[in-house]
N, C-alpha and C positions, 0 to 999 in steps of 0.2 A: 504494500500500500504506500503510495507516495503522498506526501503532504502537499496541499495546494499552496502555491506561492502567490503572494499578493503582487500584482503587476502595477506598480506605481508609475504614474506618468512623470516625466521629468519636470522639475520645477521651472517656472519661467526664468529667464536670465535676469538676475537682479540688477545688472549693470544698466539695463534699459528701463528700469523702474523710475518713476518720477521721484526726485529727491525731496524728502520731507524736512531736511534741515532748514530750508528757507521758511518753513512754517513753524519752526521751533520743535519739531519732532525728531526722532532718531533718523539718522541719515540712511537712506535706502539705496544709494548709488555708490559704486566703486570707482567712478570716474575720478581723475585727478582733482584733489581738493575736497574729496568727500570721505566716505568710510574706508578704512584699511581692510583690504582683502587678505585672507589667510595666505594666499600664494605670494602676495606682495611682501608680507611680513617675513615669510621664509626666504624670499630672494634677497632682501636686505641683510638678513642675518647670515646668509651664505656668501656674501660679498663684502666682508668687513673692511677691506682695503679701499673701497670706493667712498667711504664716509668722508665728509669734509667738515672739519671743525670750524665753528663760526660763533660770532657774538651777535645777539639780537640788537639791532640798531633802533628799530621802531616797531610798534604794533598799532593797529587801527581797529576800531570796533567793527568795521566791515568784514574783518577776517584777514586783512593783509598783514604780513610780517616781512620786515626788511632785515636782512642779515649782512654782516661783513665777514667774508671768509678770512680765516687767520693766515692761511698759507700765502695767498696772493693778493689779499685785500679786495677781491671782487665783491661788488654789491649784488645781492640776490634778492629779488622781490618775489614773494610767494603769497598764495591765498589758500586758506583752509576754511571750509564751512563746518568743520567738525570740532572747532574750539582751540586750535593752536594759538591764535592771537590772545585768547583769554588766559591760556596756560603760560605763555612766554612773557617775560618782562625785559625792558631795555637793559642792556648790560649783561644779560644772562648768557652763559655758554650753552650752545646747542650743537647738534650734529645733523648735517644735511646729506642726503643720499640722492644726488641728481639723476642717476640712471633710473632709479625706481621711484622717483618723486616722493620721498619720505623725509620727514623731519622728526627728530627725537628731542623732546623737551622734557627734562626732568625724568627721563626713563620711559616716558610714554610716547608711542609712535603715532604720528599723524600723516595722512595722505595729503600731499600739497600740490598745488598747481603753480607752475612757473609763470609769472606775469611778465609781459614784454617790457 
């Protein structure tokens, strides 16, 4: 006798879901600047040499964070709808992973969008 298997349909792709962070809810998008995806977190931890040490230069209530890279002094403008601007303070040391658009503030990982 074989047990019947539940055939679950695949969940809809969450990346295409409308983002709730603009309405004050939990972020439902994994696009740059929104929620951190498990794969993104694993990729940044698997590539430790690509982290860039930086100092927070400015934060804005809109979610913008400006960094100064310590190695070359480059100014990096980022945006996060998931709260990185609220967690970071000017003068605070942070780590930025440009390849996988991640920002570590106080040990917490944020998905960030590079601003032009």
